[in-house]
N, C-alpha and C positions, 0 to 999 in steps of 0.2 A: 311638461309632459314629454314622454319618449316619442320619438318619431316613428313613422310607419315601418313595419318590419322589425322593430326593436325586440319583440318577444322572442323571435328566433335567435337574434343576436345575443340576448340575455341568456337564452338556453345554452348557446355555445360557450359563453363565458363561464357559466355555472359548471358545465361539464369539464371545461378546461381546468378550472380551479379544483374540482374534485380529483382529477388526475394529479395535479400538483400536490394536493394534500397527501394522497397515497404515496406518491414518489418521495415527498419530503420525509415522511415517516420511514420509508425504506432506506433513504440516504442516511437518516439519523441512526438507524439501527446498524446499517452496514459499516458506517465509519466508526461507530463505537467498537464493532468487532475488529476493524483494522487497527485502531489505536491501542487495543489491549494486546496486540502483537501475539496472536496464538501460535505463530510459527517461530517465535523467539529469535528474530533476526535483527532486532533493534541495535544491538552492539555493533553490527557490521556498519550500519549507517552512522551511529553516534560517534564511533572512533574516527571515522573519515570526515566527520563534520557535515555530512549530507543527510541529516535526519529531517529535512523539511518535507519529506513524504508524510511523516507523522504530523508535522505542523499543519500541512494542508488538511489532514484528517480532522484535527481539532477545529479548524475553521468550518469544515463541512458539517460537523456535528451541530454547530450553531446555525448554519444555513439550513440544514434539513428541518430543524425544529421551527425556524423562522418561516420557511416555505409553508409548513403546515398551518401555522397561525395566520399568516397573511392570506393564504388561499381561502381559509374560512371567512376572513374579513372581506375578501374580494367577492365571495358569493353573496354576502349580505349587501355589499355595495351595489352589485349588479341588480339584485332583486329590488332594492329600494330606489335604484336609478338616481342616487344622490351624487351630484357633481363633487361636493366636498369630500364625501367618502371615497369616490373613485379616484380623485386626485391624491388623497392620502395614501390609498392603496398603491397607486402607481409610483409615488415617490419612495415609499418604504420598500416596495418590491425591487425597485431599481438599485437601492442601496444593498439589499441582500444579494441581488444579481451580481453586482460588482465584487462582493466578497467571495461568492462562489466561483466566479471567474478566476480570482486570485488563488483560490484553493486548487482548482483544476490545473492551472498553469504551474504552480509551485510543485505539486506532487509529481506531475508528469516529467518536468524538466530534470528534477533530481533523480527520478527513476532511471532515466537514460544514462546518467553518470554511474549509478550503482550496479547496474546489471552488466557492466563491463568486467569480464573475468580478470583482466589485468589489475584492476583496482582491488578486487577482492583478494587476488593472489598476493599482491604486494603487502596488503594488510596482514594476511596470514603469515607470510614469511618474516615480517618485521616483529609481530607480536606473539606468535604462538610459542609457548613455554617461557615467555618473559614474565617472571614472577616478581620483578622489581617495581612494576608500575600497576596501578589499578586497571588501566586499559589492557595491559598484557594478561593479567589474571582473568579479566572478563572475556577477552577473545579466546584465551586458552580453554576456558570452561565451555564456551559456546562451541568451539570446533570439536572438542571431545564429545559433546552431546550430539552434534550433527553427524560426525563420522560413525559413532556407535549406533545411533537410532536409524540412520538412513543407509548404513552399510556402504559408505563411500569413503574416498580417500583423496585429500588435496582438493584443489579447485578443478583442474582438468583431469588429473589421474594421479596415481602414486608417484610418478616420475617427477612431479613438481618438487618433491623433497630432495631429489638428487640433482636435478638440472640447475637449481638456483641456490644461491647463498641465502642462509636464513639463520635466525636466532636458534632454531632447533638444531641445525647442523653444527653450530658453535658449541653446543652442549653435548651432543652425542655424535660420535664418530660413525661414518657410514658403515664400517664393518660391523659395528655393534647394533645400530638401529638405523637402517637406511631411511625408514619412515616411522611415524608413530605406530606403536603396536595396536592402537585402536583401529588401524586399517586392516587388521587381521580378521579373517572370518571366524565366527563363533558358532557353537551349537545352540540348541534350544535353552540350555542353562547358562548361556553367555560365557562359556569356557572356550579358550582357544582350541580350534580344531587341530592345528599344528603350528605352533609358534615359530619353530625353526624353519619350516617350509615357508611361512609368511616372511621371515627375515630374508630368505634368499630370493623371494619374489615369485614363488611357484603360483601359477594362476588359480590353482584349486584352493589356495589357502589365504589369498589376499583379495580384498575388495579394491578392484582397480578402477571402478567407476568414479568419476569426479563428483564433487558436491555442488558444483555451480548450478546444476539443473534444479536442485531443491531450493537453493538460495534465490535464484532468479524467479522461480515459480512463486515463492513467498512474496517477493517485492512486487512482481507483476499482479498478484492477486490483490494486494493492498491498493495498488495504483488503479486497477480497473474499478474497484469500488469507489475510490475517492475521485478520480479524474474522469474516467469515461462515462460512468453512470451519472456523475454530476454534470458533465457536458451535455448528455442527452436531456436531462431535466432543464438545463438552460435553454436549449433549442425549443422545447415545448413551451417553456415559460415566456419566451420572447413572442411566440405566436399569440398566447393568451393576452399578453400586455398590449400587443398591437390591436387586438379585437376590443380590448377595454378602452384604449385611446380613441378608437373609432366610435364606440358607444358614448364616450364622454363628449366627443365633438358633436354628436347628433342630439344631445339633450338641450 
């Protein structure tokens, strides 16, 4: 039989597990969103070999669903006050807890590396317009899309194409194309407003804003969902597990 005051304790454990159930579903949904890469920045991470932000996301998908299932089992265990069920719940929850810790750490540490503008810049300079490799083709297509859709140019600004040596510069002389013409401003029909004005760098005809803000925002959005939200769930889950351990000890 449960000890005195256990009804209130059971109520707290049930409430805690209901929160874990809802949070687990939210984590499951959010990490599916992140791993589908709606911002289309995976090649930036993949070419550099730092795509473990997404690896952490796949782990978190499993953990989110597991939190939902185990929290439901934890509610049943608390209501029945079964030592066997409570011990099973604690062991399984600890296993999932460790996996989720790995997911949070993996995603966050690799995020720190990738939001460095110098890493993205070196990648752009090395691979943009390199049509001899699959990586070059992929990065070229991605940069073309980003610069066109976000109306930006280079990593920091358009001067990236002039200040640094690059594959693009080896193919196009500065007098002909100081920067990719996708950096040029366009009208509502996506026609150049003034291509010659863009070529000479007139501020009215060139997008001089860098693309790093968009890329960093995308990677940070994924990391927040995978790491920081996951970390918040871990903190709450630890409290519920401690309450469950106390309840187990009083039976």
